[in-house]
N, C-alpha and C positions, 0 to 999 in steps of 0.2 A: 681110958675106956678101950676095950679090945676093938680092933679094926672091923671085925664082922658085925659087932653090935652098932658101932658108929655108922657103918655102911647101911645097915638095915634102917636105922633111925632117920638118916638123911634122905634115903630113897622114899621112905614113907612121907616125910615132910614135903619133899619136892612133888610127890604125886598128889598131895592135898592142895596144891596151888590152883587157884581159879584161872580160867583162860585169861582174864584181864590182868591178874597179878603176873602171870607168865609173860604176857606181851609187854606190859609196862616195865617190869624189871629188866627184861631182855633188851628192850630199847635203850634204857639208861646205861646198861653195861656196855653195849655195842658202841653207843655214842661216845662214852668215855674212852673206850679203846681207840676209836677212830681219831680222837683228838690228841693222842700221844705222839711224841716225836718218833718213837719206835715204828709206829704204823706209817707215819708220813714219809720216813726215810726208807722204809722197806721196799725192796724190788720184788720180793716173793713172800707169800703168806700161805702156810699150810693150815688148814682149818678142818674142823670135824662137822659131820652131819648130826644135828641134835636128835636125841630120842628121849622119850619119857620125861618131857619138860626140862631137859637140859637147856641152858642158856642158848637162845637162838643165835645163828651166825649169818643169816641171810643178808642183813645190812652190811656186814663186814665184807662178804663176798661181792655184793653189788658195788660197793665203794672201791674195793681193790681192783676189780675188773675195769670199772669206769676210769680209774686213774692209771691204767696200763700195767698194773702189777701182775705177776704170774700168780695163779691161785691153783692149789692142789688139794685134793681130798684123799683120805686113806681108803684103801681097799684091803680086805683080808685075803692073804695068799698063804694057805697052810696055817702055820703058827706065827706068821709075821704080818706086819703092815707094810704095804708099799703105797707110795703116793703117786697119783696121776693128775696131770694138769687138766683143768676144765676151762671152757670159754663161756659157759653159762650154767645155771643151775639145772637147765633142762637136760643136760648130759649125764645126770645122775639117775641111777636105777637101783632097785632093791638088791642088796647083796647079803653077805653074811649077817646073821642075827636080825634080818629085816631092816638093816640100816642102809640108807642111801649111799651109794658108792659111785665113783666114776666108771663109765663103761670100760671094758677091757681093752678097747682100741685107743684109749687115751694115752698120751705120751707120759712115760714114767718120769718122775721128778726125783732127783737124788736128795734125800732128806738132809744130807750134809751141806747142801747148797742153799738151804732155806735161811732167810733172814729172821723169820718169825714162825714159831709153831704154836698155834692156839690149841691148848690141851684141855680136853674135857676131864671132869673129875666128879666124884661123889662128895668129897670133902677135901679141904685144904687147911693148912694151918699158917699162923703168922710167920713161921720160919721157912715157908715155901714147900713143906712136905705135901704130898697128895695121896689120896686114896682113890683108886679107880674101881671098876666093877670086879676086879679080882682075877681077870683072865691073863693079865700081863702083856697085852699087845702094845699098849702105849709105853709101858715101862722099858721094853726093849728098844723102842723107837727113840725115846727121849735120851737114852744113854748114847745113842749114835749122834745126837745133835749137841750133846754137852760140849760147850766151848766153841760151837760153830754158829750159834744163833741165839735168839732170845725165846725162852719158854714162857708163855703167857697162860695163866689159868683164869678162866671166866667162871664165876659162880654167884649164886645168890648169897646175900650176907649171912644168912643162917647156916650156910655150908662152910663158913670160915670159922674155925675153932682156934682156941689158944695154942693147943699143942697136939700133934699126932706123934705117937712114938715111931720115929723114923729108924731106918736101918742103915748100916754103913754104906750099902750100895745104892741108896735112894739118890735120885737127882732132884734138886730143888728147883722150883719155879723162880724165874727172874722177876716176875711181876704177877700180881693177882688183882683182878678187878671185880668188885661186887657192885650191886646196885646202890651201895651206900658209901663205899670207900675204895681207895687204891692203896695197895700194900706192896712196898718194895722190900722183900725179905732180905735180911742180912745173911749173906752166905759166909759161913765160917770155914 
């Protein structure tokens, strides 16, 4: 299936979730992530601000901060993402595309120093490929982290498909967590 059709289908399905389905599935996904050794050992976690019923990340942020981990969120600067550290969710404000971002005074965090980057996506496949919104912000960022940390995709189980036609330059997720399963893609 072409990426644009898959993207449209997944976004429509996600938009149809009830508030209870969103909360319940997000809680299961976050709880599973928090129980991983990757999270427990991490000193730093880069995480996204969810929009349009993306899997919530609030529990991850609260748990990371409570355990003394560094937490950083992305902010759009021109055509790039930069990450800034936060000490609480209250330091986020609306930024590009109406997405909550850390305020500009937040300390920059070098993405190459991240132990974990939690990556949003519209769809993922069993091989670790990902489809985003099509703007390419995360694509550039995850290339910078390749080989330096763990890329974690969080999604609802319906967003995990058998195969997305990947391209040679695609970076694969190291782990994908849904509300029903955990997938460790085989990196070829």
